[in-house]
N, C-alpha and C positions, 0 to 999 in steps of 0.2 A: 375669645382669645385670652390666654393667661398673661399676667404681667411679666412673667419670665420671658415669654415670647416677644412681648413688646420691647423689653429691655434688650433682647438679642437683636431685633430688627433696627432699633434706634441707636445701638451702641451705648445704651444708658445703664444705670445701676438700679437694681430693684431694692427698695427699702420696705420692710414689712413682709406680709404674707403673700404668697403667690396665688392671688385670687383671680377669678375669671371675670371679664367684662364683655358686654354685648353691644354697647353703643358708645360712640365718641361725640363729645360736645365741645365747642369752643366758645360758647356764649351762655353766660349764667341766666340770661333772660328766657332761653328756650330749653334749658337743661332739665332733664327728667331724672327721677329717682333711679339710682343704679348706674348712671352714666360714668364714663371715664372722661374727666375734664382735662383738656389740654390748655395750659396757661401760656398763651401767646404774648409776645412782647412786640409792640409796634412803635412807630415814630411818636404817636400821640397817646398811647395807652400801654398799660402793663397789667395783664390779667392776673399776675401774682398778687396784685392788690385785692383781688376778689376771691382768693382761695377759701377764706372762711365762709363767704357767701355761697360758694359752690358746694362746700361740704354741708352747709345748713340746708341747701336745696335737695340734698340726697345723693350727691355724687359719691361713688364708692372708692374711687382712687383718682390719681392725677398724674399728668406729665408735667414736670417742673424743671426749672433751671437752677434751683437752689433748695436746700433743705427746708422743710416746712413742718410745722406742728399742726396744721389744719387737717392733715390726713395721716392715718396710721399706715397706709399702704400707698406707695407712689413709685414712679420711675423718674430718676433724675438724669437729665441730659445737659449737654453744653448749650444747645440751641433748640428750643422747643418748636420753632417754626420748621426747622429742618427735620426734627424728630417726627412731626406730624406727617411730612411728606414720606419719610422712610416707612413709617407705620402703614400709611395708606398703600404704598407700593407693595409692601409685604402682604397685606391683606388681599389686594387685587390679584396677586400672583397665584393665589389658590384656585382661581377660576379660569375657564377656557374661553370666555367671551372674546370674540374678535374685536379689536380696538381700532377705532378710526379717530385720528386727530385732525382738528380743523383750526386754522389760524388765518390771519390776514387783517387788513385794516377795515374794509367795508364788506358787509354781506355775510360775515361768518355765522351770526346768529340765525339768519334765514337759511343758510346752507345747512347748518346743524339740524334745524327743524325739518327741512326737506328730507335729509338723510334718515333721521329717526322715524319719520312717517313711513318712508318707503321700506325700511327694514322690518317694520311690523312691531307687534306688541311686546316681544321679548327683548326689548332694547332699553338700555340705560342711556340717558342723555343729560348733559349739563343743564341744570335749572337756572333760568335767568342769566345773569352775567357772572356766575361763579367760575371765572376762568383764570384766576391768578394763582399765586403759590399757596394760597389757603383754599380757594374754591376748588381747584383741581384735586387736591387730596381728599376733600370732603366728598367730591363726586365719586372718586375711587372707593371710598369707604362704604358707598351705597351699593357697590357691586355684590351680586350673590349668584348662586348656581342656577337661578331661573333665567338669567340673562344670556342670550346668544350673542348679542352685540353691545358695544359701548361706544357712544359718539361723544367725544370730549373736546370742548372748546378750550383753546390755549391762547390767552392774551398776555400782553407784556407792557410794563411801564418803564422797563430798563433793560439794557443788554444782559444776557445770561438767564433771565427769568424763564424763557421758553426752553432753553437748554436743560434747565433743572426740571421743569414740569414734564417735558418730553421723556426725560430719563425715568420718571415715575410711571408715566402712561405706557411707554414702549409701544407706540402705534404700529400696527401692521399695514395700515393705509393712512396716508396723510395728504392734506391739500392746503394750499395757500391761496386764498381768494384773490388778493391783489395787494398792491402797495400804493397808498395815497399819502396825503400830508398829515395824517393823524399822528399824534404823540411826537411831533418834532422836538418838543421841549426835552423829552427824555433821550432822544437818539441823534439830534443834531441835523441829520440829512436824510433824504429818501434812501440813500444807500445804507445808512445806519439802520433804518427801519427794515430794509430787505435783509441785512445781515442777521437782525434779531429774528425775523420770521423764519429764515432758513434754519435756525437752530432746531426747529421741529424735526428735521431729518436726523439729528445726532442721536436721538433715542431709539432709532429704528435699526432692526437687524438687516444685514445685506439680503437682497432678494425681496424685501417688502416693497410696497407700491407707493410711489410719489405721483400725485396728480398735479399737473402743471397747467395753469391758465395761460395759453399761448398769446392771449390778447393783452396781457399785462406787460408793462415796459420792462419788468425784471424777469420775464420768462426764461431768457437764456441763462441768466445768473442762477436762477433756481434750478434749472435743468442741470447745470454744471455741478452745483452743490449736491444735488441728489445722486448724480452719476458717481461723484467722488465717494459718496457713502455706500456705493454698491447697490443702489435701489433701482427697481424697474420703473420706467417712466410711462405715464399715460398722459397724453396731451389733449386738451380740449380747446375748442374755439368757436365763437359765434361769428367770426369774420373771415376765416380761412380754413383750408383743409387741415384736418387733424385726426388723431385716433378716434375721437368722439367730437362731432361738430353739429352745428345747427344751420339749416338753410330754410328758405321760404318763411322768414320770420314775419309775423303779423301781430300788431298790437292794437288794443283799444282800451277804453277807460276801465275795464273790468278784468282783463286777462291778456295773456300772451300765448300765441300759438307758433309752433315751428315744427320742422321735420328733423328728427334726430337721425344722424348718420353714424352707424357703428359697423365697421368691418364689411361694408357693402350692403348692409341691411338698413332699411329706413322705417322709422316709427313716428306716427303723429303724436305730438305732445301738446297738452294744454296746461298752462299754469294759471290758477285762479287768482293771480295777483297782477296789478298793473305795473308797467315800466319795462322798457327793453332790457335794462340791467338784470332783470330776473332770468333772462336766457342764460347768462353766464353762471348765475347761481345754480340754476337747474342742471346745466351741463356738468358742473363740478360735483353736484350731489349724485347725479345719475352715474357718473364715472365711479364714484365711491361705492355705490350699491352694486354696480356691475362687478367691480373688483371683489366685492364681498360675496358674490355668487348668487345674488337675487336676480331672477329672470327679468329682463327689461320690460316686457309687456306687463308683468305684474306690478313692477315698480311704477311705471308710468300711470297705471290705473289708480294707484294710491296717491300719486302726486296731484292728480286732478281734484282730490278732496282736501287739499291743503287749506288751512285757515291762517289768516294773517297773525303775526306776532303782535300782541298789544303794543300800540305806539309805532308800529311799522306799517306805513302806508294804509292806515285804516280809514276808509272813505265812508262818509255818511251825509245824508241830507240834513241841512241845518239852515234855518231862517230863510228858506227859499233858495239857497245856493248849495254848494258842495264844500264840505270841510274834509280835508285830508290831514289826518293826525299822523305825522311821521316824527314824533317828538322823542322817541325812545333814546336816540343818541345821534351824533353827527360827527363827520369829519369832512374835509374838503371834497373827497371823491363822492361820498353819499349825498352831499348837498348838490353837487353837479348833476347827479342822477335824479334828485328830487326836482331840480329846475327843469330838466328835460321832460319829466313826467308832467309837471304842472303846465307846461306849454301846450300839452295836448287837451287840456280841459277848457271848459267854457269861460270866456272873458266876461267881465274883468277878472284878472287873476292877481293874487297877492301872495307873496312869500313873506311869512312872519318868521324872522330868523333870530334865534338867540345865539349867544357867543359860542364859538368852538374853542374848547379847552386844549391845553397842552401843546400849543403851537410855537411856543418860545418867542424869540425876537421877531420872527417873521409873521406873527399873528395879524398885525394890522394890514400888511400887504396881502395876505391870503384872504382876509375878509373883504378887502377892497376889490380884489379880483373876482370874488364870488358875486359881489354886487354888479360888476360889469357883465359877468356871465348871465345873470338874470335879466339885465337890460337887453343884452344882445339876443336872448331867447324870446324876446317879445313880451315878457312879464310886465304888466302895467303898473304894479305897485309893490313896494318893498317896505316892510317895517323892521327896523333893527332894534332888538330888545336888549337893553343893558349896554353899559359903556364899552364892553369888549366887542360888541357887534357893530358899534357906531361906524367904523370904516366901511362896512358893507353899504350903508346908506350913502356915504360919500362916493363910492364906486358906482352905485346905481344912478345917482344924479337926481334930476328933477322928478318929483312925485314920490321920492323916498321919504319916509318918516322915521323919527327916532322916538322910541318909547322907553322911558326910564324904568318902568315896572310892568308887570304882567297885565294889570288892569287897564293900563293905557293902551297896550297892544290889542286887548280884546275890543276896546272901543274903536280903534282904528279899523279892525277887521270886520266889525259888525255890519256897516253899510255895504261892504262888498258882497257879503253873503245875502243881505236883503235885496240887493240888486240882481240876484241870480248868478253871481260870480262864484269863483273858486278861491278858497284860502288854504294854503299848505303851511303847516306849523312844523318847524324844524329847529334843532339845536342840540348841543351836547347835554348830557345828563346833568351836569353842574349848572346849566342854565334853567332847569326845571320848566321847560316849555310845555310839559304835560299839563301844567296849571292853566295855560292859555287855552289849550285844546279842550280841557274839561269844562272850563267856564263857558266857552262858546257852545259846547254840546248842551250844557245845562240851559242856556238861553233858548236854544232850538227846541228843547223839550217842553218849555213853558209857553211857547207861542204856537 
């Protein structure tokens, strides 16, 4: 793409020669010779301070908010973050890949991976958690004419973010997994979260497909928002009749099985992941690939080969017991699902819980209630790791422990595993609970 085209897409001004660029970079640490460097400005950083470094690393040109002597050729815009999004949208609009947008509080990464697997090899999917107003454009910039499908995860830390990224993605199929207490700090209430998630519908053309989880408390709200946008609704449910539903659900420690009902036809489904909550994830994913035109029998066969996302319910033998690494991230809904899963495993059972972030002033009450939930589920032990998680120990009551750091949590969990029990490790990314899981795994490998 030429700089003149970038200037036109971003509403910017071209300075220098109209040269062509082939790759975009926002990070001087991974920048390659010939890249187009986008100088982003954030709350705690300003990449304009690194323009000389980017040029020295071989960048050919840059997107900037102010004149610079570091580059002979650049495009100047008012807001480089917005410019990145507009550039990515313009790039993606060259291609015909069908786009599927995925959002929600819990399960969206698993649902995204399910969809991508079932769609097959010619599919672009969001890598890791690149789901914000920087990550979504970077994903779109990876789109090319070899892709038949794009599965793009949309997250949000504040109102309006999904409205923006949806306007870039322009999904033809979109789904919202659920609304839980995640990110209350940024949205205030569950309704505030639902309002933000429903923004995914604003970037869609009339007639596109909205997939509604009828088992979520905000299903009627999402249905009304989608209908107001002129979208076609597809409802899924693991608890009641719907366009796509599950019956005869069976769970064990390794997998979930159910009968998929679609238009009067029934298909046996096996998900090689534990936990009843995976049924809802699978229904949403199956509805998406069905709307994308993939034969259900083919999709279901691919789903049976699904591998766990690292840090998402990864089960392993450890020190004579069972370690469940669910440390990738957490919110109140996913912790409740993890507790229900842990309750099905061998006793004694221990939940090692790191703090849940972005819950605002309700944080202590939410943690305390999660402790009560674990106790009510019959979990024998709980370790609250870090000050933010301490109220969970208070809610759990007797036999709960507080660990000020990861190493202390490891020592609390070790005897439970050595006794043939089960330890599940959970927490928000900011709690770094993967450290606990990895240290326990390392102990298991040396014994």
